[in-house]
LOMILUM-996853 format. One record per residue (C-alpha): x, z, y. Coordinates in steps of 0.2 Angstrom, whole numbers, plus 5000, padded with zeros to 4 digits. Example, Ala and Ser with C-alpha at 12.3 -4.5 7.8 and 13.67 -1.06 7.14 Angstrom:
2
506250394978/506850364995/
END
This chain:
90
500149995001/500549965016/500850075032/499150005041/498150015026/498750215021/498250225040/496350155038/496250235020/496650425031/495150375045/493950345032/494750495022/494050605037/492650495040/491950525025/492550725023/491850775039/490350685037/490550585054/489550425049/489250365066/490950335069/491850185059/493850165056/494250045069/493550165081/494950305081/496550245087/498250295077/498850415094/497250505098/497450695096/496350705083/495850875087/495550885104/493950895116/494150715123/494050655104/492450555098/492550645080/492450815088/493350915073/493351085072/494051205061/492651195046/493250985048/495051055049/494851145031/493750965025/495350865029/496650975020/495450975005/495450765005/497350755009/497450874993/496550794983/496850594988/498750604992/499250784982/499950845001/499551025003/499751095020/500451285016/499751355033/498851325049/500451305057/501051175046/499251085049/499251085066/501151025067/500650885054/498750845058/498850765073/498750565076/498450475061/500050385065/500750575061/499850615047/500150435039/502150485042/501950645034/501050565018/502350425017/503650565015/502750685007/501250624996/500650514983/499750334988/499350144981/
END
């Protein structure tokens, strides 16, 4: 899988896990802060848990604590880089 496909798949996973049916993957900018008041996703702490579980299930990526989560789940771009280095994807 190439990097662009990985980013698309991450967007899709976030939309599915967080039940954001009104947003399409192409609506999410790769460099937009995911947990920001200005983000159309309107993600909260429950969504963070859902994303964490989705990352474990889909990419076998375990983010140990909330500090590690906040460091690596900032943007789609940064998360894709983290998965590329630490996860399993095909």
